[in-house]
N, C-alpha and C positions, 0 to 999 in steps of 0.2 A: 606186336612190337613190345619189347621189354623195356620198361621205363625204370632204369636203375637209379636215376636221379630223382630226388624229391622235387616237387614244384613249389619250394618255399618262395614266399613273396619277398621282393626286394624292399628294403626299408624306404626307398624313394626311387622315383623314375630316373633321377640323375645317376644312381648307381648302375642301372641297366643301360643308360645312355653311354657310359664309359665302356661297359662290356661290349655293346654293339659297335661303337666306333672303333675299338681295337680289333674286334672280330672281322670287320669288313676292310681293314687296312692290311693288304697282303700283296702278293707279287703281281696282281693285275694293276691295282691302283698305284703301286710303287715302281712299276716299270713300263707298262703299256704306253703311258703318255710319252715316255722318252722316245720310243720308236715312232709314235705318231708325230711328234714334233719334228723329228728328222725327216719324215716322208711328206708331211702335209702342213707343217708350219703351225703357228700359234692358234689359229682357229680350231684346229683339231682338238685342242685341250678343252675348249668349251663344248664341242660336240661330244667328247668323252665324259666330261665332268657333270654336266647338268642332268642327263638321264641317269647317271650313276647315283648322284645324291638324291634326286627326286624319287627315282624308282625304289630305292631302299627305304627312304623315309615314308613313302606312301603306304608301306605295309602296316604301319601303325594306324592308318585310317581305314584301309580296305578290309582287313580282317576284323570283323565286328566284335568278337568275343574270344575269351580264352578257350572256350569249348570248340569254336570253329578252328582255331590253331591246332588244338589237340586232334580234332578229326582229320585235318589235312595231314598231320604227321603220321597218324595211324593208318589211314587209307592208302597213303603213298609212301609207306615206310621204305620200300625197296629203292625207289628213285631218290628219296632223301638220303638214304645211307650211301648210295652211289655218289651223290653230290659230295658228301663228306670225304669219301675215299679218294675220289679224283682230286679234290681240293688239297687233301693231305699230300698226295703224290706230287702234285704240281709244285707245292712249296719245297718239297725235298729236291726236285729237279732244279729249282731255282737256287737253292742253297749249294747244290753241287756245282752250279755254274760260278757262284761266288768263290768257292774254294779252289776249283780246278781250272777255271776258264782262262786265266792268264798265267804268267810265270809264277812259280811257287812262292807264296807269301804267307808265312805263319799268321800275320796280323789279319788276314782274310780267312784262312782255313780254320783258325781256332774259334772265332765267333760263329761261323757256319756250323762247325761240329757241335758246339754247345747248343745252338738253336735246335738241333735234332735231339741231342742227348738229354737236355733238361726236361722237355715235356715227356720224353719216354720214361724217365725215372720218376718224375713228379706226378704224371698222369694218374696212376692208380690211387695215390693219396688224395688228389684233388677231386677225383670222381665223386659226385654227389655234394661236394662242398661249394655250393653256388656262391655263397658269400665270399669265400676266398677267391673264386674265379673272378668275381666282379672287382674285388680289390686289386687283383693282379692285372686286370684289364686297364684300370686307372693308372696303375704303376707303369705299365707299358707305354701308355700315352704320355705320361710325364717324362719317362726316359727318352722318348722320341723327340719331345719338345726341347729337351736339353741338348740332345745330339744335333738337332736342327740349328739351334742357336750357335753351337760350336762350329758347325760347318759354315753358317752364314757369315760369321766373323772372318772366316778364311777366304770365302769366295766373293764377298760383296763387291770388291773393286771392279770385277770383270762382268758383273751380272747384266748391266745395261747393254753393253755391246753384244753379249751372248743372245739376248732376246731379240734385238734388232736384226741380228744376222740370220734368224730363222727363215726358211724358205716360204714362199707362198704356196697356194694349192688351187687346183681346179675345183670349181664349185660342185661339179658332178661327182668328183671323188669324195668331197666332204658330205654330199648327200648320201652316197652309198655307205660311208662310215656311219652317218647318223642313223640310217635305217637299222643297221646291225646293233648299234648301241641302244637304241630305243627298245628293240625286241629283247636283247639280252638282259639289260639292267632293269627293265620293267617286270620281267618274269622270273629270272633266276632266284631272287630273294625268297620265293615261296617254297623252294626246296632246301633252304639253308636251315639246318636243325638248330643252330644257335639263335637264329632270328625267331623261329617258332617257339623255342624255349622261353625267350624273353617275352614274347607276346602272351604265352600262357601264364607267365608270372605276373603280368600287369593286371591289377584288380579291376580296372575300369577302362573304357575307351579313352577317357581323358589322360590317364596315366600312360597308356600306350602311345598316345600322340606326343606327349612330352618326351618320353624315352626315345622314340624313334626319330622325332623331329630334332632333338638336341644331339642325339648320337650321330646322325648323318648330316644334318644341316650345319652343325657347328664343329664337332670333334673330327669326324671323318673328313669333312670338307677342308679343314685346316691341314690335314695330313696330305691330301692330294695337291693342295696349292704348293706345298713344299716340293712335290714331285715336279711341278711345272718349273720351279726354280732350278733344281739340279738337272732336270732334263735339258733345258736350254743350255746350261753350262756344259754338260757332257757333249751334246751335239756340236757345240762351238769348239770344244777343246780337243776332240779326238776324231780320227778318221772313221768313216762309216764302217769299214770292213772289220774293225775291232770293237764295235759298240757292244758292250755287255756289262753285267753288274759287277764284274771283277775290276772295272775301272773306277768304281765308286771310292772316294776317299774314306778313311777310317770312320769319321763321325757318321757318315751315311751308311756304312756297313753295319755299325752299331744300331742305327735306326731300323734298317731293314731286318736284321737278324732278330731284334727284340720283337718286332711286330709279327714276323713269320713264325717265331717260336710260340707266341700266344695262339696264333691260328692253328698250328699243329696240335697244341694242347687241347683246345676246345673241340676240334673236329675229331681228334683221336677218341676223346671221351664220348662224343655224340655217336660216332660210328660203333663203338663198343656197346653203347646203350641200346642201339638199334639192332644188335645181334639177336637172333631168336633165342640163343642160349649163350650164356657167358662161360668162357673156358680159358685156360692158360694159353692154349694155342691161339684163340681169338684175340687175346690181349697182346701177344707179341707179334702177331702176323703183320699188322699194319706198319709198326716201326721197322720190321725187317724189310718189307717191301719198299718203304721210304728210303732206307739206307741203300738198298739195291738201286733205286732210281737215281740217287745222288752219285753212286759209283758208276752207273751206266754212262753218265755224262763224261766221266774221265776217259772211258773207252771210245766214245764217239766224237769227242770234241775236234778231232783232226780229220773227220770225214769231209768229202767234197761238198761244196755249197750247192744249193738247189735254188734256182731262180734268183741267184744273188744273195740268198740267205745263208748265214753261217749255220752250223749244226745246232748251236744254242737257239738262234732265232727261229729256225724251222721247228724245233721241238716246242718252243714257247708258243708259236702260232698254232701248232697242232693241238696243244692243250686248250688253247683259246676257242677251238671249235666246239668244245663241250659247252662253254658259256655263251657262245654266239649262236649256236644251232641246236645242239642235242638237248640240253636242259630246257631252253626256252620252248622248243617244239613240244617237249613232253608236257610242260605246264599248260601251254596253249591248247593242245589237243586232248590231253588226258585228265588234267585237273579241272579244266573249265574255269568257272569263276572261283577265285580263292575265297570269296565270301561264303559260298555254298558249294564246296568242291564235290566232284563226282566220286563215286567209289573207285577202288583200284581198277585199272583198265582190264578189259577182257581181251581174248586173243584177237578179235577183229579190230579193236582199237589199237592194239600194238602193231598189227600189220599195217594199218593206215599210217602210224607214226614212222615205221621203218621205211615205207614207200615214200613218204613225204621227205624224210631226211635224205634218201637216195636221190630224189629229184632235185632237191635244193643244193646238195653238196658240191656239184661242179661250179656253181656260182659263188659259193663260199670259198672254194679253192682259188678261183680267179681273184676274189677280193682279198682273202687272208694271206695266201701264199704268193701269188703272182703280183700282188699289190695293185691290181686293177680294181680299185675300190668301188667304182660305179656299178660293177656287176653284182655286188653283194645285195643291192636292192631287189634284184630279180629273185634271189634265193629267199629273201625275207617275204616277198609277195607270195611265193609258193607255200611257205609255212602258214602264212595268215589265211590264204585261200583254202587250204586243206581242211580247215575247221568246218566248212560247209560241204565237204565231199560226202556223198552218201556212203554209209557203212552198213552192209547187209541189207541194201534196198531202201534205207531211209537216211535222212539227214539227222545227225546228232547236233541239236542246237546248243549254242553256248551255255544257256542257263539250265539245260535239262540235267536232272540228277535223280538218283534213287535214294530212298530213305531206308533201304534194307540194311 
């Protein structure tokens, strides 16, 4: 793994907290609750938010040292880089939906285009400048707070009726959703290279706990509370068939595009850092793929619906399978304990991972795509149980590892 960035220490954990809070505020936290509120009502937000905040913050407690974070990033460099690439493309898909999902509107297309263009142009200059990235993360959070206040002044009169009009939900559906949220949000953070970089830069466990606790328990949590507000407002204001990010008013488009742009910047830099060799082709490849992902939405937006899902929502939910199934299964089966991670998986471990995902995927399809959320719990149980399935005639125990 090529570490192009220096691991300079932050002047304070608060600086890393701003970086972490901005890095984790992206098109899952800023849109998934909107769909959940529509389908499952207000309790779905708690089911989504609590595992998200606690799971991300816990990384500051669970990874004991900077060396442990370094080892995890090194041993599982391929999976971590894949996480960054998929996350980058997911943001570009979401920006394409903002720009092209509804009738042509320059006030939507311009922020979405800038959200891709700015990190593409600024990324090479900011690579390695961790202090500048931390300051930029804080600036993004500040801009989001201003945009939120702007929107709140516009929407406040109708908020109470929007929240009270949300539907109820079957407890079994909420339980199925909770199982997926617990699995995904507890495990995905350990493949996020921005988190691992922050943990490596914290000089002591105490600094890490402050940075991760403040970053997620305060800053990120405040951002997703905003999502609850505009999610209820959108569900109340518009018909289900047209629900998409292109319906967001301008202040919220600014909020979303600023946060997504920062996410694109840091993951583009981390993915480039994880390249075995740096080259011009490697530098431009990811932005080109991202622009293609945004353009693909324009070509597919009028495709027929699937199980009542619009092309945007189907694509969004298919991306979510990476964070609900694929990445968590990898961490659970191949990383083991994030405190003392295993070496990179061998062929037998990868076969077990693929078989596990294949066995669990029908239940995740039922939960994610057909919205029969209670079935998701069966897929989660398959993933959890696979950790004790014999591989090559023996059981690989959760804490086993090699020191080679």
